[in-house]
C-alpha positions as CSV (number, residue, x, y, z in Angstrom):
1,M,-88.1,168.1,-41.2
2,A,-91.8,168.7,-40.5
3,K,-94.3,168.5,-43.4
4,I,-97.2,170.9,-44.1
5,K,-100.2,170.5,-46.4
6,V,-101.1,173.5,-48.5
7,T,-104.5,173.7,-50.0
8,K,-105.6,176.3,-52.6
9,V,-109.0,177.7,-51.5
10,K,-109.4,180.9,-53.6
11,S,-108.9,181.8,-57.3
12,A,-105.9,183.7,-58.6
13,I,-108.0,185.7,-61.0
14,N,-107.4,189.5,-60.5
15,R,-104.2,188.8,-58.4
16,T,-100.8,190.1,-59.2
17,Q,-98.4,188.2,-61.4
18,N,-96.1,187.6,-58.5
19,Q,-98.9,185.9,-56.5
20,K,-99.8,183.7,-59.5
21,R,-96.2,182.7,-59.9
22,I,-95.9,181.8,-56.2
23,L,-99.0,179.6,-56.4
24,E,-97.5,177.9,-59.5
25,S,-94.2,177.3,-57.7
26,L,-96.1,175.7,-54.8
27,G,-97.6,173.4,-57.3
28,L,-101.2,174.6,-56.9
29,R,-103.3,175.0,-60.0
30,K,-106.9,174.2,-59.2
31,I,-109.0,175.2,-56.2
32,G,-109.1,172.4,-53.7
33,Q,-105.7,171.0,-54.8
34,V,-103.5,169.9,-52.0
35,K,-99.7,169.7,-52.0
36,E,-97.3,168.6,-49.3
37,H,-94.1,170.5,-48.7
38,E,-91.2,170.6,-46.2
39,N,-91.6,173.2,-43.5
40,T,-88.7,175.4,-44.6
41,P,-88.2,179.2,-44.4
42,N,-88.5,179.5,-48.2
43,I,-91.8,177.7,-48.4
44,L,-93.2,179.6,-45.3
45,G,-92.3,182.9,-47.0
46,M,-94.1,181.9,-50.2
47,I,-97.2,180.8,-48.1
48,N,-97.1,184.1,-46.3
49,K,-97.3,186.0,-49.5
50,V,-100.4,184.2,-50.7
51,S,-101.9,183.4,-47.2
52,H,-105.3,184.8,-48.3
53,L,-105.5,182.3,-51.2
54,V,-104.4,179.1,-49.4
55,S,-105.0,177.2,-46.1
56,V,-102.2,175.4,-44.3
57,E,-102.2,172.5,-41.9
58,E,-99.6,170.2,-40.4
59,A,-99.2,166.9,-42.2
């Protein structure tokens, strides 16, 4: 499986509870924090929901 790096670039303040939970499930708490995940449909769906708060690159 391919890996992707997800970086939180914007704050979750004034975002919906669903978006906050998605960021938490991705393991992103602080701005600038980077997590590496497998490139699966579940992860890509979560990233799609919060694409305006994160940046994604291939690992």
